[in-house]
N, C-alpha and C positions, 0 to 999 in steps of 0.2 A: 256207364247214365241210366239206362232203358232199365234196365234189372233193378237199382239200388230203390230210383222213384220209383219203380213200381209194385216194389214191399212194400214200401209209403205208405203206398194210400190202399183204401176200403176197394173190397172188393165186385164192385158196381163199376168204377173205374181204370182196371187195373190196364185194360189194351192201352186206351185210351192213354197213357200216358206214357206206355212203353213206343204207341207211334206216335205221340210227340217230338220222341226221340227221334225214331225207326228218320221219321219225313225226314230229317235235319238231311240227315244221308243223301237224300235225291234229289232236296233246291236246292240248299248248299254245295253241291257238285257239280250241277248244269252251271248254276251263276258263276261258281267261278275264274269256269272256263269261258265261260262265253266275255267277261272284265270283273271280275276280281277280284286275278291276282292280277291285273295290270295294273288294278286303284290302290292298290296294295305293296307292289313292288314295283313297278314302272316306275319309270324317270323320278321327281315328284316336279307338276304339272307348275307351285312357283304356291312361296306360303310355305311348305312344310305338315302340303295340311290332306294331299292327294294327289294320285299318281294318273302319268300321263296311259291314255287309254292306245297306245304303239302298238301292247302286247293284247289285245281285244281278238278272242277265239284264239287264245297260247299263235302266236304268230309271229314272226322276227323276235322270238325272246332269247335275249343275251343278257348274260351277266357277270362279267366280269369278275369281280369281286368271289365268282363261289368259284375261283380257275385255283387247284389243287385240294377240294374238300369236292364236292360230290355235281354228277352231274343237275346244269340245271333245270330238269324232267322231275328227275325225285324231287331236288327241292319243290321246287312246285308241289306235289303230293307229297307231300310230311307237311308244309303250311296247310293246304285243305281240309287236312285234319284235324290244325287249329279251328278253321273257321266253322266245322260241322260240329262238334262239339261248344261252341260259345256259345249259341243259341238255346241246345239242346238244353244246357245246364239253367238254361230262363224259364224251362218250365217245369218245375219243380215246384214255383210257386205259385202256381195260375191251377192245379190240378182240379180235380173236378167240377172244374162248368168256366172253360173258355170253350166255345166254337172252333169242333176241327179246320174248318176254309178258313177263317180268320187268323185262325192259331199260321194255318199257310200263309195268310195273305205277308202279313205279320215276320215273320221268317225274309222274306222276300227283303221289306221292307226293311228292317233291319240290319242283316248283309248288307244293303247297300250305302243307307246312311250311318249306319255306325259301327260295324266293324269294321267294314274293309278303311274306312277311310281309318281306324285310332289305331287297326294294325300297321296300317303305311305311317305315322306319328312315330309307331313306337318303336321298331322290327325292319325298313326304311330304315339308310343310309343320310337320304333327305327329306328325313316326319321330324318336325317340328322336337319331336320329344326326344327324340335322336340325338338330334343337332345340340339337345340344352346339356345332358350328362347326366339322363334318367340312366339308371342301370335298372333293368329286366329282360336275367336267360332267356324265360321265356315262356313268357305270359302273364306273369301280376298282376297286371295292371290293363292287357287290351284284354285279355282274356280272361281274371277270378273281379274284380272291377267291374269293367266291364258287366259283363254278363250279370251279376247282383246285381246292380247300381239299375242294371237293366229292366230284373227280374222287377224291384221297387214298386221301378214309372207306373209297368204291365199292373202290379197287385189293385195301384190304386184307385187304378183304372175302373176295376172286374166289382172290386168290390172283394167284402168277405161269402166263404160258403155259404147255406142254408143250414142253420146247425149249429154254424160257429159257435165254441162255446156255450152249448147248450147240449147235446149230447157228444158223445165219442166219437176222435176220429184216428182210432187208432190204427199201425201197422197192418198190416193182413197177411205180410208173410217175413220172419224176419229172419227164419234160413239165407230169403231171397234178396232182401238187403247186404244180409252176408256177402251173400256171390256179388250180388255188384259191387261192392266196397272191393274185395276181392282184387276183379277186374282189376277195376280203377286202380288199382294201386300194380299190382303188376303191369300194365299197361302204364304207369302215368312213367316209368323210368325211358320207353322210349319219346317224354313227353319230353321232359326234363333233360335226361343224359340226351338224348338225340340231337339235340336244339347246338351239340358243338357242329354236328354238318362231317363228324368224322370221330374212330375210336380213340383214343387220345389219350392224355390227362386231364384235360377240358370238359370232359366225357365225364372218366373215372370218380373225376371228387361231385361233381352234380350226382351220378348215378350212390355212391356213398351219404352226399348230404341229402335225399331224397329219402332214400330209409330210415336211415335216423332221425329226419325229421317227426315224418311217417307216426313211427313207433312213440316218441316222446309225446305227442299231439294225446294221439291213443290214450299217451298213461297218463297226462293232460284232464282230458277232460270226462273219463272216468271216476280222477280225481277230487276232479266239480264236482263230478254228478253224485261219488257216498260224500257229501263231507253236507248237498243241498239237500237227498232224496232218500240217504243209504241207503241206498244199492248200486252196481254196478253192471250196467246192459248192455244190451248183447250194441241194439242203437246209438247206445251211449259211444264204443267203440269203433261200431263204425264210421259215425259221425267223429269222431276225433279225427279216427284216417284220415280221411277226404278235406277236416280244418288243417292238416299238417301237409297233405299234401300239399295242399293252395297254397300253404303260407310260403314253404316254402319255392315253388316256379319259379318265382320273378330273383332270389336269393343267391340257388344253389350252387353256383357257378363260381360264388361272391365271398364267400363267408368258409370255416374249416369246421370241422366236426362242434366244437364244444359250440358255435355261431349257428348249427342245423341245431341241437339239442334246444339249444335255450329257443330260439323261434318256435320250432316245436312246440314248449313247454308253453308260451307263453298264447299262441295262436289255437291250443286244445283249449286251457282256463279262456282267455278271450271271448272264443265264438261259443263255445256252453255258455258263455254267461249273455253272450247280445244275443241266441236264441235265445231265448226267456225274457227278454224284453218286447218282445214280438206282443204279449197276453200285457203289460202294461199301459206301451204304448197304442195297442189293441188294432194293428192290421192284422192279414188272414194269410200270412204269408208258409202254405200251405206243407211245403216239404222244409221249409231252412235254410233256402238260397240265399238271403241276404244275413242272414246271422255268420255261415260259412264259408261262399263266398265274398258279398263283398266285404265285410269285415276279416277277413283270414284271408284275400286279396291282400287289403291296404295293412297290417300285417305285413306281411313278409314284405312289401313293398317300402313300405320306410326304414323298416329295421337293417333292410343294410344301409342304410348311412350311420346305425350301432356297429355293427359286424362284418359290413368291409373290412373284407385284410387288407385291405392295401388305402378305401377311401374315407373308411367307418372311424365313428370317434372311440373307438376298444384298440383301432390301431395309431391315435392318437392326431390323425387326419382333421379335428374340429367340426363341425356340423354344416360344412358347405354341402355332401353329398346329400344328410340329411333334411336340406329341404329340399335340394336339388330332384330327392325322390320326392316330398309331399308336394309340390309343381304339380311333378307326371300324376300323379296316383289319384288329385283333387280335381287335377279338372278333367281329371278323364272319369271321374268319378260324378261331375257336376254337368257334362255332356251327355253321357248315354243315360242320366237319369233324366233328362229335360226331353233329348231327342226322343227318346223310349216312350214318357206319358202321354205327349203331339201327337206319337203312329201308335201307340194301341187308342186317344184318344177317339183320332180318326177314323180308323173302321171302329169302335162303337158307339158313330151315329151315325152313319152311313151303314154297315150290313150288319154291325153287331157283334159285342164280342164273345160274350155270354151267352149262353144257353137256358133255357125257359128255366124255369123257378121249379116247378113241375117236370121234369127230364132231368137235372141234375138233382133231383130229392128218387127218381126213376131209375136213373144209372145215365152216364157218358155207351158205356158199350153199346149195349141194346140200343138206344135210341137214336147214337149217331152212327152205330159202326155194324149193329144188326150182328152182333156177336157177346159171345161170353166167355171169361182165361177158364171159367171151369164147370161144369155141368151137373150137375148135382140132382138125382132127379129119385123120385123117393124108394127105390127100387133101391140103389145107390145105397141109398142112410139104415132099409130096415139088414138088422143082424141074421148072419145067417144060421141055418140050424147045422146040431153036429149032423145030419141025418141028409141033407145036403151038402154040406161040407167034404164026406164021406164019397158021395158018388163027385 
């Protein structure tokens, strides 16, 4: 994620972008062990809204539902990685302009008040979304809709970057973007197929569907891009692949290969279209988190109601499952947007969430981190003479 986002920002804020993802590994890991796992997967404390704190500090853990699959601590570690990457996804929307200390505080508050409760709703058997019958195999709601709508809430508080729409803000390293998207694609097999908690037939279906949907989404994005601008771009290929990964996440074990292809194609085109909306709606989503993760998550979650092989419209099961999917998707979207906006606003009016304009122009890497990603000096840029080269 850090490579994918880091390549898309300008040179002056590469390290900051990398660190906004990387720091989540530290913060969320500690919170998960302290109380996050308990709030997420502990016995429901009432109303399907949050787990009981009986497992705080990872003490007294028992989970009979995991018998015959994997050890409970392996499951806890696996689910920790979902918790780690979700706030990291948000960071791309507010690239180039957020105080690093404020971002760290936002992660602490957001995973506590948004991610842990929502993951309990979706993944724990006592959660209200789970009991309602919403299908989400690997996190289309809890991870992607959640992060995408949180990104919208945060960026509305921080406002637009200095020079937005007035100066070029092109990616500084498209090879880094391609590297990041390739690593994401590879790692996503663990994310999706691993959610089966066994090397079984379900994992195999999820694995294959993840590959097929991602490839199709990349083709769909590129086709839209070609029609719109006449070019096939590497950024479009990378973004389309991530859109496909997002959309197939909730549906990977519920659809067949044709359903995966359909979801991938729809997601690729829908997300490419949604990314273009930010110019018309005039909001500054720096790295298209809303267009890819919120829209892609919504597409994948809703289309389970269409392509599910047992409960979907194509299986002749009626619209009941589609209705359930809509309730779950939009409930998570509304909750995440509202609470995330409140948290970002509270941070902004207390310690300030945004760096000073002159610091933003100078570059967050130098001002905040006292470092630069690339050390170019005059000597480095001077041409080497043939004589010097020979020696």
